[in-house]
N, C-alpha and C positions, 0 to 999 in steps of 0.2 A: 503493499500499501505507499500510496506516496505521503510523504509527510507534511509537504508543503503543496497546495492546490494553487493553481493559476484560473483565472476568467476564461471559459473556453471560446468567448468573442474577442476580447482585447487583450489576454493575457497578464493582467493585473494580477498581483498576490491577493488571494481571497479567504485562504484558511492556512493555519498551522496546526497540523495535530496537537501539539505541546500546549496550545491556547486556548481549544477550543473542545467541545466533548466530541465523541466519535461518529456519532450519529450525524450530529449537524455538518462536523468536518466531510462525510461520505456523500451528504445529500446535497451540497452546496455545488453550483456549477458555474453561477455568473456572479460579477460584482453588482452592488446595488443600482447603478447606471445601466449597466445591459442586463439586469434581472428586467427592470420596468419597460426597456426597447424591445426584449425578446417577447414580453407578455403582452404588449401591443400588438406585435408581429402577430402571434397566435390568436387573440382576438381576431383581430383583422381577418384570419385565415378561416376561424369557425364560423363568423359572421358570413363571409362569402360563401362558404359550403352551404349555410344554413339558407342563403338566398339562392344559392343553384338549385337546392332540394327544393325548396318552395316552387320556383318557377317550373320543375318538371312536374311536380305533382297539380300544379295550376294547368298546366297545358293538358295532360292527361283529363283532369277533370271538365276541360273545356271542350276536347275531343269527344267523351262519354255523352255530354249533354247535346252535342250535335247530332250524334248519333241515337239519342233518345227521342229528339225532336223528329228527326226523318222516321223513325219507328212510329210514335204518335201520328203523325201526316198519314201514314200506310192504313195505320189502322182506323183513323176517320173516314178514310175514302172507301175502306171497306165496309164499314158499318153504313155509309150512305149507300153503296150498292147494293148490301142486303135488305136495308129497309125499303129500297126501291124495288127490288124482286118481291117482297112481303107485298108491298103496296099493288103491285100489278096481277098478284093471284087473287 
């Protein structure tokens, strides 16, 4: 295990095993400035992925709506035909 850890982004010394507890030392990866920057980037990526999933879901819903409207029109025409057939008999 490394005794001294450096920020994975900028290379700044972030932890020394002698001055911190073990679990804190192994879990830290970035300095405080880079940590904020990385967190903003992760948040932006999550939001972009959410928007993409929502766009795909909305497109599917809209396609299904069009199909249901077409089916409804066909059924309405069939009902009219059946009523006319009954009226002529």
